[in-house]
C-alpha positions as CSV (number, residue, x, y, z in Angstrom):
1,M,51.1,-279.1,-24.3
2,G,48.1,-279.6,-22.1
3,Q,50.2,-278.7,-19.1
4,T,51.6,-275.7,-21.0
5,A,48.1,-274.7,-21.9
6,K,47.0,-274.9,-18.3
7,A,50.0,-273.0,-17.2
8,T,49.3,-270.4,-19.9
9,G,45.6,-270.2,-18.8
10,R,46.7,-269.8,-15.2
11,G,49.1,-267.1,-16.3
12,A,46.5,-265.3,-18.3
13,K,44.1,-265.5,-15.4
14,G,46.8,-264.2,-13.1
15,T,47.5,-261.4,-15.6
16,I,43.8,-260.5,-15.8
17,K,43.5,-260.5,-12.1
18,S,46.6,-258.4,-11.8
19,A,45.2,-256.1,-14.4
20,Q,41.9,-256.0,-12.5
21,R,43.7,-255.2,-9.3
22,T,45.7,-252.5,-11.1
23,V,42.5,-251.1,-12.4
24,K,40.9,-251.1,-9.0
25,T,44.0,-249.6,-7.4
26,A,43.9,-247.0,-10.1
27,Q,40.2,-246.4,-9.4
28,R,40.9,-246.1,-5.7
29,T,43.8,-243.8,-6.5
30,A,41.6,-241.8,-8.8
31,K,38.9,-241.6,-6.2
32,G,41.4,-240.5,-3.6
33,T,42.8,-238.0,-6.0
34,V,39.4,-236.6,-6.7
35,K,38.5,-236.6,-3.0
36,T,41.8,-234.9,-2.3
37,A,41.3,-232.4,-5.1
38,Q,37.7,-231.8,-3.8
39,H,39.0,-231.3,-0.3
40,T,41.8,-229.1,-1.5
41,S,39.3,-227.1,-3.5
42,K,37.0,-226.8,-0.6
43,T,39.8,-225.8,1.6
44,A,41.0,-223.3,-0.9
45,I,37.5,-221.9,-1.2
46,K,37.1,-221.7,2.5
47,T,40.5,-220.1,2.9
48,A,39.7,-217.6,0.1
49,D,36.3,-216.9,1.8
50,H,38.0,-216.4,5.2
51,T,40.6,-214.2,3.5
52,A,37.9,-212.1,1.8
53,K,36.0,-211.8,5.0
54,A,39.1,-210.9,6.9
55,A,40.0,-208.3,4.2
56,Q,36.5,-206.9,4.3
57,K,36.7,-206.6,8.1
58,T,40.1,-205.0,7.7
59,A,38.8,-202.6,5.1
60,Q,35.8,-201.8,7.4
61,A,38.1,-201.2,10.3
62,T,40.4,-199.1,8.1
63,A,37.4,-197.1,6.9
64,K,36.2,-196.7,10.5
65,A,39.6,-195.6,11.6
66,A,39.8,-193.3,8.6
67,K,36.4,-191.8,9.6
68,M,37.6,-191.4,13.2
69,T,40.9,-189.9,11.9
70,A,38.9,-187.5,9.7
71,H,36.6,-186.6,12.6
72,A,39.6,-186.0,14.8
73,A,41.2,-184.0,12.0
74,R,38.1,-181.9,11.6
75,A,38.0,-181.3,15.3
76,T,41.6,-180.5,15.4
77,A,41.2,-178.2,12.3
78,K,38.2,-176.5,14.0
79,T,40.3,-176.0,17.2
80,A,43.2,-174.8,15.1
81,A,40.9,-172.5,13.1
82,T,39.6,-171.0,16.3
83,T,43.1,-170.5,17.6
84,A,44.2,-169.2,14.2
85,K,41.4,-166.7,14.1
86,A,42.7,-165.0,17.2
87,A,46.3,-165.3,16.1
88,A,45.4,-164.1,12.6
89,K,43.9,-160.8,13.8
90,G,47.3,-159.1,13.4
91,V,47.9,-160.7,10.0
92,S,44.4,-159.6,9.0
93,A,45.0,-156.1,10.1
94,T,48.4,-156.1,8.3
95,V,46.8,-157.2,5.1
96,K,44.0,-154.6,5.4
97,A,46.5,-152.0,6.3
98,M,48.7,-152.9,3.5
99,I,45.8,-152.6,1.0
100,A,44.9,-149.2,2.4
101,S,48.5,-148.0,2.5
102,V,49.1,-149.1,-1.1
103,K,46.4,-146.7,-2.3
104,A,48.2,-143.8,-0.5
105,L,51.6,-145.0,-1.8
106,V,50.3,-145.1,-5.4
107,A,49.7,-141.4,-5.1
108,A,53.0,-140.9,-3.5
109,I,54.8,-142.8,-6.2
110,A,53.0,-140.7,-8.8
111,A,54.2,-137.6,-7.1
112,G,57.8,-138.7,-7.1
113,G,60.3,-140.2,-4.8
114,W,59.0,-143.7,-5.5
115,V,62.3,-145.4,-5.0
116,A,62.6,-144.3,-1.3
117,I,58.9,-145.1,-0.7
118,L,59.2,-148.5,-2.3
119,A,62.3,-149.2,-0.1
120,I,60.2,-148.3,3.0
121,V,57.4,-150.6,1.9
122,I,59.9,-153.5,1.6
123,I,61.4,-152.7,5.0
124,C,57.9,-152.6,6.5
125,L,56.9,-155.9,5.0
126,I,59.9,-157.6,6.4
127,G,59.4,-155.8,9.7
128,L,55.8,-157.0,9.9
129,I,56.9,-160.6,9.4
130,V,59.3,-160.5,12.3
131,G,57.1,-158.2,14.4
132,S,59.5,-155.2,14.2
133,C,58.8,-151.6,15.1
134,F,58.0,-150.9,11.4
135,G,54.7,-152.5,11.9
136,I,53.5,-149.2,13.4
137,F,53.2,-147.8,9.8
138,F,50.3,-150.2,9.2
139,S,48.4,-149.6,12.5
140,G,45.7,-147.5,10.9
141,E,43.4,-150.4,10.1
142,D,40.9,-152.1,12.3
143,S,42.2,-155.6,13.4
144,G,38.7,-156.7,14.6
145,T,38.9,-155.0,18.0
146,G,37.1,-151.9,16.8
147,Q,40.2,-150.0,17.6
148,T,42.9,-148.4,15.4
149,M,45.8,-146.1,15.9
150,P,43.8,-143.0,14.8
151,T,41.1,-143.8,17.3
152,A,43.6,-144.4,20.1
153,V,45.4,-141.1,19.2
154,R,42.0,-139.2,19.2
155,E,41.1,-140.6,22.6
156,I,44.5,-139.6,24.1
157,N,44.1,-136.1,22.6
158,Q,40.7,-135.8,24.3
159,E,42.2,-136.9,27.5
160,Y,44.9,-134.3,27.2
161,E,42.4,-131.6,26.4
162,G,40.3,-132.8,29.3
163,K,43.2,-132.3,31.8
164,L,43.7,-128.8,30.5
165,D,40.0,-128.0,30.9
166,E,40.0,-129.6,34.4
167,I,42.8,-127.2,35.5
168,K,41.0,-124.2,34.1
169,N,37.7,-125.0,35.6
170,G,39.0,-126.2,38.9
171,T,41.3,-123.3,39.6
172,A,40.0,-119.9,40.5
173,H,41.6,-117.2,38.4
174,D,40.9,-113.9,36.7
175,T,43.3,-114.2,33.8
176,L,44.9,-117.2,32.0
177,E,48.3,-117.6,30.4
178,M,49.2,-120.8,28.6
179,S,52.5,-121.7,27.2
180,G,54.5,-124.6,25.8
181,S,53.4,-127.5,23.6
182,R,53.1,-131.3,23.7
183,D,55.2,-133.6,21.7
184,V,54.4,-134.4,18.1
185,W,52.7,-137.8,17.6
186,P,55.3,-139.4,15.3
187,E,57.9,-139.0,18.0
188,V,55.5,-140.5,20.6
189,L,54.6,-143.5,18.4
190,A,58.2,-144.1,17.4
191,I,59.3,-144.4,21.0
192,Y,56.2,-146.6,21.7
193,A,57.0,-148.8,18.7
194,V,60.6,-149.4,19.5
195,K,60.0,-149.9,23.2
196,T,57.1,-152.3,22.7
197,T,58.6,-154.5,20.0
198,T,62.0,-154.8,21.7
199,D,60.8,-155.3,25.3
200,P,63.0,-158.1,26.6
201,D,60.2,-159.5,28.9
202,N,57.1,-159.2,26.7
203,P,57.8,-158.1,23.1
204,Q,54.6,-157.3,21.1
205,E,53.8,-156.4,17.6
206,V,52.5,-152.8,17.0
207,A,50.6,-153.3,13.8
208,T,47.3,-153.7,15.7
209,M,45.7,-151.9,18.5
210,D,43.8,-153.2,21.6
211,D,43.2,-152.2,25.1
212,S,46.5,-153.4,26.6
213,K,48.5,-151.7,23.8
214,K,46.5,-148.5,24.2
215,E,47.5,-148.4,27.9
216,L,51.1,-148.8,26.8
217,L,50.7,-146.0,24.4
218,K,49.1,-143.8,27.0
219,E,52.1,-144.5,29.4
220,T,54.5,-143.5,26.7
221,F,52.5,-140.3,25.9
222,W,52.4,-139.1,29.5
223,A,56.0,-140.0,30.1
224,M,56.8,-137.6,27.2
225,N,54.4,-134.8,28.1
226,E,53.7,-133.0,31.3
227,I,51.2,-130.4,32.3
228,S,52.0,-128.1,35.2
229,H,50.2,-125.0,36.6
230,R,50.4,-122.4,39.2
231,T,48.6,-119.2,40.2
232,E,50.0,-115.8,41.1
233,T,48.0,-113.1,42.8
234,A,49.0,-109.5,42.4
235,T,47.5,-106.2,43.7
236,T,47.8,-103.1,41.6
237,T,46.5,-99.6,41.8
238,Q,44.3,-98.5,39.0
239,T,42.6,-95.3,38.1
240,V,38.9,-95.6,37.7
241,E,36.7,-93.0,36.2
242,T,33.1,-92.6,37.6
243,D,30.3,-90.1,37.2
244,D,29.4,-88.2,40.3
245,G,25.8,-88.0,39.2
246,A,26.0,-84.3,38.2
247,G,27.7,-84.9,34.9
248,N,31.2,-84.7,36.2
249,I,33.8,-87.3,35.7
250,V,35.6,-88.3,38.9
251,E,38.9,-90.2,38.9
252,E,39.5,-92.5,41.8
253,E,42.4,-94.7,42.5
254,V,41.5,-98.2,43.6
255,E,43.4,-101.3,44.4
256,V,42.6,-104.3,42.2
257,T,43.7,-107.8,43.1
258,T,44.1,-110.2,40.1
259,T,44.9,-113.9,40.1
260,T,46.6,-115.2,37.1
261,L,46.6,-118.9,36.2
262,Y,49.7,-120.1,34.4
263,I,49.5,-123.4,32.6
264,T,52.7,-124.8,31.1
265,V,53.0,-127.8,28.8
266,T,56.5,-129.3,28.5
267,H,57.6,-132.3,26.5
268,K,60.6,-134.6,26.1
269,T,62.1,-135.2,22.7
270,A,62.5,-138.7,21.2
271,D,66.3,-138.5,21.9
272,E,65.6,-137.6,25.6
273,M,63.2,-140.5,25.9
274,A,65.8,-142.9,24.3
275,D,68.2,-141.8,27.1
276,A,65.5,-142.2,29.7
277,Y,64.7,-145.7,28.6
278,N,68.4,-146.6,28.1
279,F,67.9,-147.6,24.4
280,T,70.7,-149.6,22.9
281,T,72.5,-148.7,19.7
282,D,70.2,-151.0,17.7
283,Q,67.1,-149.4,19.3
284,R,68.4,-145.9,18.5
285,A,69.0,-147.0,15.0
286,Q,65.4,-148.2,14.7
287,L,64.2,-145.0,16.2
288,A,66.2,-142.9,13.7
289,E,64.8,-144.9,10.8
290,L,61.2,-144.5,11.9
291,L,61.6,-140.7,12.2
292,A,63.5,-140.3,8.9
293,E,62.1,-137.6,6.7
294,E,61.1,-140.0,3.9
295,N,58.6,-141.7,6.3
296,R,56.5,-138.6,6.7
297,S,53.7,-139.8,4.4
298,M,53.7,-143.2,6.2
299,W,53.1,-141.5,9.5
300,S,50.3,-139.5,8.0
301,S,48.6,-142.7,6.9
302,A,49.0,-144.4,10.2
303,L,48.0,-141.5,12.3
304,Y,45.3,-139.8,10.3
305,G,44.5,-142.1,7.3
306,I,45.8,-139.4,5.0
307,G,48.4,-139.8,2.3
308,V,49.7,-137.0,0.2
309,G,48.1,-134.3,-1.8
310,D,45.3,-132.0,-0.6
311,G,45.4,-133.5,2.9
312,E,49.0,-132.5,3.6
313,I,48.0,-129.3,5.4
314,V,45.6,-131.4,7.6
315,V,48.5,-133.6,8.6
316,V,50.6,-130.6,9.6
317,A,47.7,-129.1,11.6
318,L,47.0,-132.4,13.4
319,S,50.6,-132.7,14.4
320,Q,50.2,-129.4,16.3
321,L,47.2,-130.5,18.5
322,G,47.8,-129.7,22.1
323,N,49.9,-126.5,21.5
324,V,48.8,-123.8,24.0
325,G,49.4,-120.1,23.7
326,G,50.3,-120.2,20.1
327,Q,53.7,-118.8,20.6
328,P,55.5,-120.5,17.7
329,Y,52.8,-119.3,15.2
330,W,52.4,-115.6,16.1
331,S,56.2,-115.2,16.7
332,W,56.8,-116.9,13.3
333,Y,54.5,-114.3,11.8
334,G,56.5,-111.5,13.3
335,F,54.6,-110.5,16.4
336,N,56.7,-109.8,19.6
337,S,53.8,-110.7,21.9
338,R,50.6,-112.8,21.9
339,V,47.8,-111.9,19.5
340,E,44.7,-113.7,18.5
341,W,46.5,-116.3,16.6
342,C,44.0,-118.5,14.7
343,A,44.9,-117.0,11.3
344,C,48.6,-117.1,12.1
345,F,48.2,-120.8,12.8
346,V,46.6,-121.5,9.4
347,S,49.3,-119.4,7.6
348,W,52.0,-121.3,9.6
349,C,50.6,-124.7,8.5
350,A,50.3,-123.5,4.9
351,N,54.0,-122.4,5.0
352,E,55.1,-125.8,6.2
353,C,53.6,-127.3,3.1
354,G,55.0,-124.7,0.7
355,Y,51.5,-123.3,0.0
356,L,52.4,-119.7,0.8
357,D,55.3,-119.6,-1.8
358,A,53.0,-121.4,-4.3
359,G,50.3,-118.8,-3.8
360,V,47.7,-121.4,-2.8
361,I,46.9,-119.9,0.6
362,P,47.4,-116.3,1.7
363,R,49.8,-115.2,4.4
364,T,47.6,-113.3,6.8
365,A,47.1,-112.8,10.5
366,G,43.4,-111.7,10.0
367,C,40.3,-113.6,9.3
368,I,38.5,-110.9,7.3
369,S,41.5,-110.4,5.0
370,G,41.8,-114.2,4.6
371,S,38.2,-114.7,3.6
372,D,38.4,-111.7,1.2
373,W,41.4,-113.2,-0.5
374,F,39.5,-116.4,-1.4
375,K,36.4,-114.4,-2.4
376,D,38.4,-112.2,-4.8
377,R,39.8,-115.3,-6.6
378,G,36.5,-117.1,-6.9
379,L,37.6,-119.7,-4.4
380,W,34.8,-119.2,-1.9
381,Q,31.8,-121.4,-0.8
382,D,29.0,-120.6,1.6
383,N,28.1,-122.6,4.7
384,S,25.8,-125.0,2.8
385,Y,28.8,-126.5,0.9
386,E,30.2,-129.9,2.0
387,P,33.9,-129.2,2.4
388,R,36.9,-131.5,1.6
389,P,40.0,-132.0,3.8
390,G,42.3,-129.0,3.5
391,D,39.6,-126.4,2.9
392,I,39.8,-123.3,5.1
393,I,36.7,-122.8,7.3
394,Y,35.7,-119.4,8.5
395,F,33.3,-118.6,11.4
396,D,31.1,-115.7,12.2
397,W,30.3,-116.1,15.9
398,D,27.0,-115.2,17.4
399,N,27.7,-113.0,20.4
400,K,30.7,-115.1,21.4
401,G,33.5,-113.5,23.4
402,S,34.4,-110.0,22.2
403,S,33.2,-110.5,18.6
404,G,29.7,-109.4,19.3
405,P,26.6,-110.7,17.4
406,Q,26.9,-112.0,13.8
407,D,27.8,-109.2,11.5
408,G,28.6,-110.9,8.2
409,L,32.4,-110.8,8.9
410,A,34.8,-113.6,9.7
411,D,35.8,-113.8,13.4
412,H,37.7,-117.1,13.4
413,V,39.4,-119.6,11.1
414,G,40.5,-123.2,11.0
415,I,41.3,-126.1,8.7
416,V,38.8,-128.8,7.6
417,E,40.1,-132.2,8.7
418,K,37.3,-134.4,7.3
419,V,33.5,-134.8,6.9
420,E,31.7,-137.8,8.4
421,N,28.0,-138.4,9.0
422,G,27.0,-134.9,8.3
423,L,29.7,-133.4,10.6
424,V,32.6,-131.2,9.7
425,Y,35.7,-132.0,11.7
426,T,38.2,-129.2,12.1
427,V,41.7,-128.4,13.5
428,E,41.7,-124.8,14.9
429,G,44.4,-122.7,16.4
430,N,43.4,-120.4,19.3
431,S,40.4,-122.5,20.2
432,G,40.5,-121.9,24.0
433,D,44.0,-120.6,23.4
434,S,45.2,-124.0,22.2
435,C,45.2,-126.2,19.0
436,R,42.1,-128.4,19.1
437,E,39.9,-130.7,17.1
438,N,36.3,-129.5,16.8
439,R,33.2,-130.5,14.9
440,Y,30.1,-128.8,13.6
441,A,27.0,-129.9,11.6
442,I,27.2,-129.1,7.9
443,G,25.4,-125.8,7.4
444,H,25.8,-124.7,11.0
445,Y,24.7,-121.1,11.2
446,E,28.0,-119.9,12.7
447,I,30.0,-121.2,9.8
448,Y,30.6,-118.2,7.7
449,G,31.9,-120.1,4.7
450,Y,34.9,-121.9,3.1
451,G,38.0,-120.9,1.3
452,T,38.7,-123.7,-1.2
453,P,42.5,-123.6,-2.1
454,A,43.4,-124.8,-5.6
455,Y,45.9,-127.4,-4.4
């Protein structure tokens, strides 16, 4: 029993020691686990911190890159905008022109024929997108160059008139005979539009006007119009009556030498120019479409900024600028040879618009009878009146030519084109024996008055 008790005691001690070792081991394990957990936690925190810092740096780098990208984008956009501004001039002109043209088209639609006009608008819009010849219909608006089709046309008209005056002033002569006429502007512009937009080497849109395009237009104009001149000197025997000083009339035959200056204007038609430029079938089709009758009001807008209505007679008159000698007008009236033809010209223009048949403007070859016609119907205004396009302007010259001093009677007549900045712009036949644009201050003393047709 004693030995058993001792053995039991030794076993108990061994058990206690084993338990103590187990506890110590557990403690060490626990401490190790805690240390490992602490280390793991610290590592995780450090890793998270590094990750956060890395993410922050990445975000900062991304933001910096974004700023740089945005800056580059702004610079690119600025450059693109600058480039686009130049490229957009044509588009800007197109939009402006379309707005201006729509105003004229509204009146045209109200007057009838809206289906045809609407079809033309659609064709023009498509043509403008692809830079076709139909862009010419919208060339009346400024594209930012300070130039429009009407200003270019006016400049070329002045150049044409200048060449006529240069021949007259630079050639010695006693009498002058002028004949022929230049081409009408729609035909010139139609050839220019087709040729320019279909040029195989350098096609260009024609909805805008600038210096280079104006030169192309001038080339086309002078290719279609030619001015030639010659002089002829003839000696004739004439009977001259003189007074012998004693009250007797003495007849004497003398030889008189006269030099006559002949100026002739000739022009080529659109078809002749199509042949000269070897236009293809497609080009000829475009030309025919541009010159179709239903496009008449579109040409009026592009050339003169005039749609339909009261300004129709102005459009007709402007289309005749450059005619010399007046042959088509006085012969239309019924004369077999030249007469002073300013009134014939006005009557001819009125007839083209149907105003003679409508009784809106009189058919007359005389200025006095024309002015009396308006007075008798209460359609007369004195020279203080500010006229409107289409009014008929009468003049009483002050000792000009053979008319003598002002006598209260009309000596000359024309058509009012427009009024700008206190000036009346006119289109006159038989102005220097040609159709010309002139201008006068409102209230100018030689303006006799105005006939105001009831359009």
